[in-house]
C-alpha angles and dihedrals in degrees: 000000000000104000094161094053091049095043090049091061092069111021124049121195113242107210118187107220092188095062116112126215131001128276114261114235118182135178090301134027120256117274092020137105122234114274106234102173119127132197129033107339092187090060089047088053094056091048091052092050088048092052091045094052092047089053093049090049088054090046091054089074089065096040097053095080090068088066095056133072104180117186112205095181090106139348092253094048089050092055092049093047094055092046092099089054091046088053091049090050092053091051095050092056093046101251095165111123122094111238125237116248116232137172100216136352119255113263103209102178141344108257100184151306133261131185103299098351147074126224121217135186102236143186129186134180118252113170134333107335091336120116137180118232135184138086134329122202116201121187119225087245128060102271124219093188129061138178134193108215118201118200124212114270092261095049131085126222085244090057097057091045092056096240097132106028091238096129132047115252092258090066098045093096097161094053090053093053091045089057089053087064094251126144104248127201116188117191123201112235132200110275132222097244123115123255100151116052105300096321117119114241089239092056091043093060092039092057097059096036095051099060087047092057092258133107135205086236089057094047092052094047087053087062090051092047091049086061088048089053089055095046093045093061095046131075089272108126099184124044123193135181121202133177147167127218109329086005089054090058091048095048088045093052093043091054090051093050104044122048090196087078107092101188131024118195116191126190128179093003127079129095143087118339097194088109099045091124087070090060125086121291094258090066092059105115110180105240099000098136092047090078107358142060119157090273090057091044090052086052089064089059093054133137087023121086118283123179123189115197109211104181099068118083114223124236117275126205141152127216101206125218114267100037094105092248125095109281108242148138137223113219125200106234114241123225089250090056091045090053095044088056093045088053089056087049093052090054091049095053100030092128094057125085091233138099135181117256108234110191145142117267115242118229124236108275110179129078113297117251123276107244118219099166135359116216118236096261094182094059092040089055093048088054091052093049096046092049093056092045092049089049090053089051091050089053090052092054090049096044096089089062092044089052092045091056089044091055096043095115096057101110111221096157099076138043129324086251092054089047093050092049092051088049091058091078092050092048088052093050092044089052098046106028105031110025096022123230131228111215094216115123115238114261125236109282095249086186119208119190143167134181118248133195119251135173097252118090092197099057136060119212131202132187109225134196122187130182116243111165130353100295096003125099143174123234132187146131121262115208115200121188108236094227096064109129130226109273094014120127120204133191121259129224114198104211110206120198126220134240114326087001128133134211088255090059090073096049111051149345095327108103087352093157092062101033106026087211087280096168088059093043091053091047090050087058092055105270122124106232133195120195107198121202107234123201100246096101135103095046109236093020090067097031092062088053089066091059093046085052095045091054090065096037095266138113137201087272089060086075099034096052093060089041091057090043090056093043092051094044087052094047090050090054094059117101094226094054127092094218090200092060109058112134135186125223118178129182126205103323085009082060089060086051091050088060097048108032108047092052086064101032106063090182082084111089093194144359133221119194112199126188094350113068112114145114089305096183091055091047092057100037109034115101090186107056123084088218093062128111092220095103101028132099094252090101091159095058098089117103124198116259101340087142091067097037124020130014115170096278090054089047087052090053087061089056092049135129085036116084114276126188137182122209116190142157121231089233096041110138090222095087139321118274093254093058094046090045092051093053096043091050087068088055093047091049092051094048099038109026100030104029102024095228099112091144091069095067135059144159126208 
């Protein structure tokens, strides 16, 4: 690592030889109070961010009304008025693929017979090379009612039809509907078992899909809706969806998404989502709580029939810490929780002559089916899992073309001024739709500082705390060369640590092997440096912050961007700082920060990404590469829909025309040389070939 060499390529120190005398720096910095905090300030920072996000989640309940414009003048007008919300909801769960049209599902074999019906093994096309598979129940008479019954993730279609006596009669929902003379389609859904290391199969699919703007929830709803497509063009006059547990979620969401579904029956899933961040990763829907809790989702079903079964406890499980997957729990909603959410729903639709039916699910009563043949459920599930995995990988291959189309309005064929103007729209999108932006105004600095002892005799160091939002602060260490003269202004290098690092990691012996005290070394060469404490520290404590933030359409960087805005505003206010020469250097996870913070903080005159620049979408979505995060313990790393918007070269375009540099090692574990070179070549092409500023970018 040679940060001084790289930085010197783009920023020259301007010393004033005519200045007289040195700047006096005492125990605190000018215009600041004495910092009196004791203990671990980094830990205090994580706690403050945690409290802030929980407060924002609580506030989301009150703010949701601003996203809705319900018209209660008639049922039809109501449905029309909530259509924008339905479209938003479909986008959140990744319903994007066009489905395959088909005349009839394949009936592969007769599985058995029940009183008045025949059971078939079945398969039907959904989208691309993805199929639904499961069981189809056809009554002996021509049916006019049909239901798609979605099992819990750890139930088989055979279980809910009573073919193997694995469930009590009360949970054999499909068998009950078959006894009612309905046509019944039962899809297989991805289970919670582990195939890859200790990661559940559902989280495995979720991880790749999330970065590509898709979701395992959306994929499985597509399988349900493919069945709805088939029923809708048949003689069926009444289409229902029903589900238990995970299947209850899927049935509930499907009913909210598609108005062709006449009835939605939900068991073992309905209640408050204010703690959705505590649930497993595959329930993480980016921005869900901004507009939707279960009451709001139910209001998308109105005025169609919605039945909540309140006598079936939902599945419970815990994903423990240390398994590699996101720690989380599934809770069975209590009757009280169900009723509280129903009360919210009543208030939301009080102007509509409609109400939810809350009742007890009746158990299957007739004779159980006669089984002739049981499908190979293990092989079937493997096919279902691999089809979704392969689809994710196909999306990954296609993603550069999607991003190219997304960036088509970035004008690189005119002047730099025109380019910068066209980039404004993309920066806004990046801030609001990818990073997530809090609308709070920054607070006054209220700077608190104190001098600390360091190993260098040529540099003075100060801990600094600044207010950002109510309850949120920024913390770091300012390093000031002792030879700075009165009236002189110097450039600043903001030196950002990596994963599990601290501001102290960049200034001395702590973590010297990785950082070489580079903030101190730069200060000894004459730069002012500032080492911020970013919030990716304390492992699960910070990783759960990402899921709290995601619930309200935010990320960790939704906090770190305003922190850096406040830091650079404050630095620019200091008499010793040249406010036009504040640069960002980030190492490792700090390199991730270098790609996401400078695009949105224009106080930074340049950005250097060290030991992180790569084909980031490939790194978070590939299930084939050993460099990928798919099977690692960094369960917070996945970012919504970067595959369709911003890879690292597109992020670099948001930094342009400011200087941008990449620093990497040939044996860096981030990515192989060819991947880094391929992504950086796009940056070089933009700077040199399109904008004519090739001297402002470099890789070493």
